[in-house]
C-alpha positions in Angstrom: 109.2 206.3 -129.3 106.9 203.7 -127.8 107.5 200.0 -128.3 104.9 197.3 -128.4 104.5 193.6 -129.0 101.6 191.6 -130.4 99.6 188.8 -128.8 99.4 185.3 -130.2 95.6 184.8 -130.7 95.6 181.1 -129.8 96.7 182.1 -126.2 94.3 183.8 -123.7 94.6 187.5 -123.9 95.1 188.0 -120.2 98.1 185.7 -120.3 99.5 187.6 -123.3 99.1 190.9 -121.4 101.2 189.5 -118.6 103.8 188.3 -121.1 104.1 191.6 -122.9 104.2 193.6 -119.6 106.8 191.3 -118.2 109.1 191.9 -121.2 108.9 195.6 -120.5 107.0 196.9 -123.5 105.0 200.1 -123.5 101.8 198.7 -125.1 100.1 195.6 -126.4 99.0 195.4 -130.0 96.0 193.2 -129.8 95.4 191.0 -132.8 91.7 190.5 -132.8 91.6 187.1 -134.4 90.1 183.8 -133.2 90.1 181.6 -131.3 91.1 183.5 -128.2 91.0 187.2 -129.4 87.8 187.2 -131.5 85.7 190.2 -130.5 83.0 187.9 -128.9 85.6 186.4 -126.6 87.2 189.7 -125.8 83.8 191.2 -125.1 83.2 188.6 -122.4 86.5 189.5 -120.7 86.6 193.2 -121.5 86.5 194.4 -117.9 89.3 192.1 -116.9 91.3 193.0 -120.0 91.0 196.8 -119.3 91.9 196.3 -115.6 94.9 194.1 -116.5 96.2 196.6 -119.0 95.8 199.4 -116.5 97.5 197.4 -113.7 100.4 196.6 -116.0 100.7 200.2 -117.3 100.3 199.0 -120.9 98.8 201.1 -123.6 96.7 199.4 -126.3 96.7 199.4 -130.1 94.2 197.1 -131.8 94.8 195.2 -135.0 91.4 194.5 -136.6 90.8 190.9 -137.9 93.2 189.6 -140.5 91.6 186.5 -141.8 88.4 187.9 -143.3 87.3 188.7 -146.9 85.9 192.3 -146.8 86.0 192.7 -150.6 85.0 189.2 -151.5 83.0 188.8 -154.7 80.3 186.8 -152.9 78.1 189.4 -151.2 77.2 187.3 -148.2 80.8 186.6 -147.4 81.7 190.2 -147.9 78.9 191.5 -145.6 79.8 189.0 -142.9 83.5 190.0 -143.1 82.6 193.7 -142.9 80.3 193.0 -139.9 83.3 191.3 -138.1 85.4 194.4 -138.8 82.8 196.9 -137.5 82.1 194.9 -134.4 85.8 194.6 -133.7 86.2 198.3 -134.2 83.4 198.9 -131.7 85.1 196.8 -129.1 88.5 198.4 -129.8 86.9 201.8 -128.9 85.3 200.3 -125.8 88.7 198.9 -124.7 90.2 202.4 -125.1 92.6 201.6 -128.0 94.6 204.7 -129.1 94.5 203.6 -132.8 93.5 200.7 -134.9 95.4 198.9 -137.7 93.5 197.7 -140.7 94.7 195.2 -143.3 93.4 196.1 -146.8 91.4 193.3 -148.4 93.2 191.0 -150.8 92.2 189.9 -154.3 91.9 186.1 -154.3 90.1 183.3 -156.1 88.2 184.7 -159.1 89.0 188.1 -157.8 92.4 187.8 -159.4 90.7 188.0 -162.8 88.6 191.1 -162.0 91.0 193.2 -159.9 89.3 196.5 -160.7 86.0 195.1 -159.3 87.8 193.9 -156.1 89.5 197.3 -155.8 86.1 199.1 -156.1 84.6 196.8 -153.4 87.7 197.5 -151.2 87.2 201.2 -151.5 83.5 200.8 -150.5 84.7 198.9 -147.5 87.3 201.6 -146.7 84.6 204.2 -146.8 82.5 202.3 -144.2 85.6 201.8 -141.9 86.8 205.4 -142.2 83.3 206.8 -141.3 83.0 204.4 -138.4 86.5 205.2 -137.1 85.8 208.9 -137.3 82.5 208.5 -135.4 84.6 206.9 -132.6 87.4 209.5 -132.8 89.9 206.7 -133.5 92.8 207.0 -135.9 92.7 204.3 -138.6 96.1 203.1 -139.8 96.0 201.2 -143.1 98.8 198.7 -143.6 100.9 198.1 -146.7 100.5 194.6 -147.9 102.7 191.8 -149.4 102.7 191.4 -153.2 100.3 188.4 -153.2 97.6 190.7 -151.8 97.5 192.5 -155.1 95.9 195.6 -153.5 97.8 198.2 -151.4 101.2 196.8 -152.1 103.3 199.6 -153.8 103.6 203.2 -152.6 101.8 204.2 -155.8 98.7 202.3 -154.6 98.3 204.6 -151.7 98.1 207.9 -153.6 94.5 207.2 -154.5 93.7 206.0 -151.0 95.0 209.0 -149.3 93.5 211.4 -151.8 90.0 209.9 -151.2 90.5 209.4 -147.5 92.8 212.1 -146.2 92.4 211.2 -142.5 93.6 207.7 -143.0 97.2 207.0 -141.8 99.7 204.4 -142.8 100.9 201.4 -140.9 104.3 200.8 -142.5 105.2 197.1 -142.3 108.9 196.5 -143.1 108.4 192.8 -143.7 105.6 193.2 -146.3 107.5 195.9 -148.1 110.7 193.8 -148.4 109.0 190.8 -150.0 110.1 190.4 -153.7 112.2 193.6 -153.3 115.5 193.0 -151.6 116.8 196.3 -152.9 114.7 198.1 -150.4 113.3 200.5 -152.9 109.7 199.9 -152.0 110.4 200.4 -148.3 112.3 203.6 -149.0 109.5 204.7 -151.3 106.9 204.5 -148.6 109.0 206.7 -146.2 110.1 209.1 -148.9 106.6 209.7 -150.2 104.4 209.3 -147.1 106.5 210.2 -144.1 103.8 212.6 -143.0 101.2 209.9 -143.2 103.0 207.2 -141.2 101.0 206.7 -138.0 102.3 203.3 -136.9 105.2 200.9 -137.6 105.4 197.1 -137.8 109.0 195.9 -137.8 110.2 192.4 -138.5 112.9 190.9 -140.8 112.7 188.4 -143.6 114.9 187.2 -146.5 112.7 188.7 -149.3 110.8 185.6 -150.1 108.0 185.6 -147.6 106.6 187.2 -144.4 108.8 185.3 -142.0 108.5 187.6 -139.0 112.2 187.1 -138.1 114.1 189.0 -135.4 115.9 192.1 -136.6 119.2 191.1 -138.2 118.1 187.6 -139.1 117.0 188.6 -142.6 118.1 191.0 -145.3 116.3 194.2 -144.5 118.6 197.2 -144.1 117.2 198.5 -140.8 120.0 201.0 -140.4 118.9 202.8 -143.6 115.2 202.5 -142.7 115.6 203.9 -139.2 117.9 206.7 -140.5 115.2 207.7 -143.0 112.5 207.6 -140.3 114.6 209.6 -137.9 115.4 212.3 -140.4 111.7 212.7 -141.0 110.9 213.0 -137.3 109.0 209.7 -136.7 108.5 209.3 -133.0 105.3 207.3 -132.3 104.3 203.6 -131.9 106.5 200.8 -133.1 105.3 197.2 -132.9 107.9 194.4 -133.2 106.1 191.7 -135.1 108.6 189.0 -134.3 106.9 185.6 -133.8 109.6 183.5 -132.2 109.4 181.2 -129.2 112.7 182.6 -128.1 111.8 185.7 -126.1 115.3 187.0 -126.1 114.9 187.5 -129.9 112.1 190.0 -129.3 114.1 191.8 -126.7 117.3 191.8 -128.7 115.3 193.3 -131.7 114.0 196.1 -129.5 117.5 196.9 -128.3 118.8 196.9 -131.8 116.1 199.2 -133.1 116.4 201.5 -130.0 120.1 201.8 -130.7 119.5 202.8 -134.3 117.0 205.5 -133.3 119.4 206.8 -130.6 122.2 207.4 -133.1 123.2 211.0 -133.5 121.6 212.6 -136.5 
Protein backbone atom coordinates (compact mmCIF):
# COMPACT_ATOMS: atom_id res chain seq x y z
CA UNK A 1 0.00 0.00 0.00
CA UNK A 2 1.21 3.49 -0.82
CA UNK A 3 -0.09 6.46 1.14
CA UNK A 4 -0.53 9.99 -0.16
CA UNK A 5 -1.74 13.39 0.93
CA UNK A 6 -3.32 16.22 -1.04
CA UNK A 7 -2.09 19.77 -1.51
CA UNK A 8 -4.12 22.82 -0.45
CA UNK A 9 -4.49 24.73 -3.74
CA UNK A 10 -4.24 28.18 -2.13
CA UNK A 11 -0.64 27.37 -1.10
CA UNK A 12 2.25 27.25 -3.61
CA UNK A 13 2.72 23.68 -4.82
CA UNK A 14 6.45 23.61 -4.10
CA UNK A 15 5.69 24.39 -0.44
CA UNK A 16 3.11 21.62 -0.38
CA UNK A 17 5.57 19.13 -1.83
CA UNK A 18 7.93 19.92 1.03
CA UNK A 19 5.12 19.50 3.55
CA UNK A 20 3.92 16.15 2.21
CA UNK A 21 7.46 14.82 1.91
CA UNK A 22 8.29 16.02 5.43
CA UNK A 23 5.35 14.05 6.78
CA UNK A 24 6.74 10.87 5.24
CA UNK A 25 4.10 10.18 2.60
CA UNK A 26 4.79 8.17 -0.53
CA UNK A 27 3.20 10.49 -3.07
CA UNK A 28 1.45 13.82 -3.54
CA UNK A 29 -2.08 13.92 -4.87
CA UNK A 30 -2.05 17.20 -6.75
CA UNK A 31 -5.41 18.96 -6.73
CA UNK A 32 -5.22 21.01 -9.92
CA UNK A 33 -7.39 23.90 -8.80
CA UNK A 34 -6.81 27.66 -8.68
CA UNK A 35 -5.36 29.86 -7.47
CA UNK A 36 -1.97 28.16 -6.95
CA UNK A 37 -2.49 24.80 -8.69
CA UNK A 38 -4.29 25.80 -11.87
CA UNK A 39 -2.65 24.18 -14.88
CA UNK A 40 -1.39 27.58 -16.12
CA UNK A 41 0.46 28.17 -12.84
CA UNK A 42 1.77 24.63 -12.70
CA UNK A 43 2.96 24.86 -16.28
CA UNK A 44 5.14 27.83 -15.40
CA UNK A 45 6.79 25.88 -12.58
CA UNK A 46 6.66 22.38 -14.10
CA UNK A 47 10.43 21.82 -14.17
CA UNK A 48 10.83 22.90 -10.55
CA UNK A 49 7.86 20.75 -9.53
CA UNK A 50 9.25 17.68 -11.27
CA UNK A 51 12.67 18.19 -9.70
CA UNK A 52 11.19 18.79 -6.25
CA UNK A 53 9.15 15.58 -6.46
CA UNK A 54 12.20 13.62 -7.58
CA UNK A 55 14.42 15.08 -4.89
CA UNK A 56 11.80 14.28 -2.25
CA UNK A 57 11.24 10.75 -3.56
CA UNK A 58 7.52 11.45 -3.99
CA UNK A 59 5.27 9.86 -6.55
CA UNK A 60 2.45 11.85 -8.18
CA UNK A 61 -1.27 11.35 -8.63
CA UNK A 62 -3.18 14.22 -10.22
CA UNK A 63 -6.72 15.22 -9.29
CA UNK A 64 -8.24 17.04 -12.25
CA UNK A 65 -10.11 20.32 -11.56
CA UNK A 66 -13.03 20.04 -9.17
CA UNK A 67 -14.85 23.35 -9.56
CA UNK A 68 -15.83 23.28 -13.22
CA UNK A 69 -19.09 22.49 -15.06
CA UNK A 70 -18.25 19.93 -17.70
CA UNK A 71 -21.90 18.95 -18.28
CA UNK A 72 -23.41 22.41 -17.95
CA UNK A 73 -26.54 23.14 -19.97
CA UNK A 74 -24.89 26.29 -21.35
CA UNK A 75 -22.67 25.18 -24.21
CA UNK A 76 -20.01 27.88 -23.78
CA UNK A 77 -19.59 27.07 -20.08
CA UNK A 78 -19.51 23.34 -20.83
CA UNK A 79 -16.85 23.73 -23.53
CA UNK A 80 -14.69 26.00 -21.38
CA UNK A 81 -14.87 23.52 -18.51
CA UNK A 82 -13.96 20.60 -20.75
CA UNK A 83 -11.02 22.58 -22.13
CA UNK A 84 -9.78 23.13 -18.55
CA UNK A 85 -10.00 19.39 -17.94
CA UNK A 86 -8.15 18.42 -21.11
CA UNK A 87 -5.36 20.95 -20.60
CA UNK A 88 -4.99 19.76 -17.01
CA UNK A 89 -4.80 16.17 -18.24
CA UNK A 90 -2.07 17.17 -20.69
CA UNK A 91 -0.04 18.72 -17.88
CA UNK A 92 -0.60 15.73 -15.59
CA UNK A 93 0.93 13.54 -18.28
CA UNK A 94 3.85 15.94 -18.71
CA UNK A 95 4.48 15.91 -14.95
CA UNK A 96 4.59 12.12 -15.00
CA UNK A 97 1.46 11.38 -12.95
CA UNK A 98 0.83 7.66 -12.57
CA UNK A 99 -2.94 8.12 -12.64
CA UNK A 100 -5.55 10.88 -12.69
CA UNK A 101 -8.69 11.28 -10.60
CA UNK A 102 -11.80 12.70 -12.24
CA UNK A 103 -14.87 14.11 -10.52
CA UNK A 104 -18.02 13.34 -12.52
CA UNK A 105 -20.01 16.47 -13.43
CA UNK A 106 -22.90 17.39 -11.19
CA UNK A 107 -26.47 18.31 -12.02
CA UNK A 108 -27.17 21.83 -10.76
CA UNK A 109 -29.35 24.82 -11.56
CA UNK A 110 -31.92 24.00 -14.23
CA UNK A 111 -30.07 20.74 -14.77
CA UNK A 112 -31.89 19.39 -11.73
CA UNK A 113 -35.09 19.44 -13.81
CA UNK A 114 -33.56 17.66 -16.82
CA UNK A 115 -31.26 15.10 -15.23
CA UNK A 116 -31.34 12.72 -18.25
CA UNK A 117 -30.02 15.54 -20.43
CA UNK A 118 -27.21 16.30 -17.97
CA UNK A 119 -26.39 12.59 -17.80
CA UNK A 120 -26.13 12.44 -21.60
CA UNK A 121 -23.81 15.46 -21.59
CA UNK A 122 -21.75 13.86 -18.83
CA UNK A 123 -21.31 10.67 -20.87
CA UNK A 124 -20.21 12.74 -23.87
CA UNK A 125 -17.64 14.37 -21.62
CA UNK A 126 -16.50 10.98 -20.25
CA UNK A 127 -15.96 9.79 -23.80
CA UNK A 128 -13.60 12.71 -24.51
CA UNK A 129 -11.70 12.19 -21.28
CA UNK A 130 -11.39 8.43 -21.67
CA UNK A 131 -10.06 8.82 -25.22
CA UNK A 132 -7.60 11.54 -24.15
CA UNK A 133 -6.36 9.51 -21.17
CA UNK A 134 -5.88 6.43 -23.34
CA UNK A 135 -3.84 8.45 -25.85
CA UNK A 136 -1.57 9.46 -22.97
CA UNK A 137 -1.47 5.92 -21.53
CA UNK A 138 -2.77 7.24 -18.23
CA UNK A 139 -5.25 5.39 -15.96
CA UNK A 140 -8.42 7.42 -15.40
CA UNK A 141 -10.08 6.90 -11.99
CA UNK A 142 -13.65 8.18 -11.75
CA UNK A 143 -14.73 9.19 -8.25
CA UNK A 144 -18.04 8.32 -6.60
CA UNK A 145 -19.80 11.50 -5.59
CA UNK A 146 -21.94 12.82 -2.74
CA UNK A 147 -25.74 12.70 -3.08
CA UNK A 148 -26.19 16.38 -4.00
CA UNK A 149 -24.16 15.65 -7.15
CA UNK A 150 -27.10 13.55 -8.46
CA UNK A 151 -24.83 11.72 -10.94
CA UNK A 152 -22.40 8.89 -10.06
CA UNK A 153 -23.56 8.57 -6.45
CA UNK A 154 -24.85 5.02 -5.97
CA UNK A 155 -23.07 1.80 -6.93
CA UNK A 156 -25.85 1.18 -9.45
CA UNK A 157 -24.89 4.39 -11.27
CA UNK A 158 -21.52 2.89 -12.19
CA UNK A 159 -22.77 -0.20 -14.00
CA UNK A 160 -23.60 1.83 -17.11
CA UNK A 161 -20.33 3.78 -16.83
CA UNK A 162 -18.14 0.68 -16.63
CA UNK A 163 -20.12 -1.09 -19.34
CA UNK A 164 -19.57 1.78 -21.77
CA UNK A 165 -16.03 2.59 -20.61
CA UNK A 166 -14.46 -0.71 -19.49
CA UNK A 167 -10.99 0.79 -19.01
CA UNK A 168 -12.16 3.39 -16.49
CA UNK A 169 -11.30 2.66 -12.86
CA UNK A 170 -13.00 3.74 -9.64
CA UNK A 171 -11.70 6.19 -7.08
CA UNK A 172 -13.59 5.06 -3.98
CA UNK A 173 -14.21 8.02 -1.67
CA UNK A 174 -15.28 6.90 1.81
CA UNK A 175 -16.57 10.33 2.81
CA UNK A 176 -18.80 10.76 -0.24
CA UNK A 177 -20.25 7.26 0.14
CA UNK A 178 -21.12 7.84 3.82
CA UNK A 179 -23.18 11.00 3.34
CA UNK A 180 -26.88 10.28 4.00
CA UNK A 181 -26.05 6.61 4.55
CA UNK A 182 -24.68 6.06 8.04
CA UNK A 183 -25.48 2.35 7.76
CA UNK A 184 -22.49 1.94 5.46
CA UNK A 185 -24.46 0.00 2.86
CA UNK A 186 -23.44 2.29 -0.01
CA UNK A 187 -19.77 2.01 0.89
CA UNK A 188 -20.01 -1.79 1.21
CA UNK A 189 -21.88 -1.90 -2.07
CA UNK A 190 -19.07 -0.22 -3.96
CA UNK A 191 -16.48 -2.68 -2.63
CA UNK A 192 -18.69 -5.73 -3.03
CA UNK A 193 -19.65 -4.93 -6.61
CA UNK A 194 -16.58 -3.22 -7.99
CA UNK A 195 -13.58 -4.53 -6.05
CA UNK A 196 -11.84 -5.35 -9.32
CA UNK A 197 -12.41 -1.81 -10.62
CA UNK A 198 -11.03 0.12 -7.63
CA UNK A 199 -7.87 1.86 -8.77
CA UNK A 200 -7.51 4.48 -6.04
CA UNK A 201 -8.85 5.37 -2.60
CA UNK A 202 -9.78 8.62 -0.89
CA UNK A 203 -10.24 8.14 2.85
CA UNK A 204 -11.67 10.68 5.28
CA UNK A 205 -14.30 10.58 8.00
CA UNK A 206 -17.57 12.42 8.52
CA UNK A 207 -20.77 12.17 10.56
CA UNK A 208 -23.02 11.36 7.62
CA UNK A 209 -24.33 14.85 7.03
CA UNK A 210 -21.64 16.43 4.85
CA UNK A 211 -18.18 16.02 3.37
CA UNK A 212 -16.28 17.15 6.48
CA UNK A 213 -12.89 15.57 5.67
CA UNK A 214 -12.33 14.63 9.29
CA UNK A 215 -9.50 12.50 10.64
CA UNK A 216 -10.15 8.77 10.82
CA UNK A 217 -12.16 8.04 13.96
CA UNK A 218 -13.65 11.51 14.34
CA UNK A 219 -16.82 10.63 12.44
CA UNK A 220 -19.09 7.62 12.11
CA UNK A 221 -17.54 5.63 9.23
CA UNK A 222 -16.74 2.02 10.13
CA UNK A 223 -13.19 1.93 8.80
CA UNK A 224 -12.48 -1.45 10.36
CA UNK A 225 -15.19 -3.04 8.20
CA UNK A 226 -14.20 -1.06 5.11
CA UNK A 227 -10.53 -2.00 5.34
CA UNK A 228 -11.37 -5.62 6.15
CA UNK A 229 -13.48 -5.78 3.00
CA UNK A 230 -10.73 -4.18 0.90
CA UNK A 231 -8.08 -6.49 2.38
CA UNK A 232 -10.13 -9.59 1.66
CA UNK A 233 -10.42 -8.50 -1.96
CA UNK A 234 -6.72 -7.85 -2.31
CA UNK A 235 -6.57 -4.08 -2.63
CA UNK A 236 -2.96 -2.90 -2.41
CA UNK A 237 -2.48 0.32 -4.36
CA UNK A 238 -2.69 4.08 -3.76
CA UNK A 239 -4.58 5.52 -0.79
CA UNK A 240 -4.91 9.27 -0.31
CA UNK A 241 -5.90 10.59 3.09
CA UNK A 242 -8.17 13.54 2.31
CA UNK A 243 -8.01 15.00 5.81
CA UNK A 244 -8.09 18.78 5.74
CA UNK A 245 -7.01 19.75 9.22
CA UNK A 246 -4.54 22.37 10.37
CA UNK A 247 -3.36 19.83 12.94
CA UNK A 248 -0.77 17.78 11.11
CA UNK A 249 -0.82 15.07 13.74
CA UNK A 250 -4.40 14.23 12.71
CA UNK A 251 -3.19 13.35 9.23
CA UNK A 252 -0.38 11.21 10.61
CA UNK A 253 -2.59 9.58 13.24
CA UNK A 254 -5.09 8.69 10.51
CA UNK A 255 -2.38 7.07 8.44
CA UNK A 256 -1.21 5.01 11.42
CA UNK A 257 -4.78 3.92 12.12
CA UNK A 258 -5.38 2.83 8.54
CA UNK A 259 -2.00 1.11 8.30
CA UNK A 260 -2.82 -0.81 11.48
CA UNK A 261 -6.14 -1.96 10.02
CA UNK A 262 -4.51 -3.16 6.81
CA UNK A 263 -1.80 -4.95 8.80
CA UNK A 264 -4.26 -7.10 10.78
CA UNK A 265 -4.12 -10.80 10.13
CA UNK A 266 -6.66 -12.01 7.63
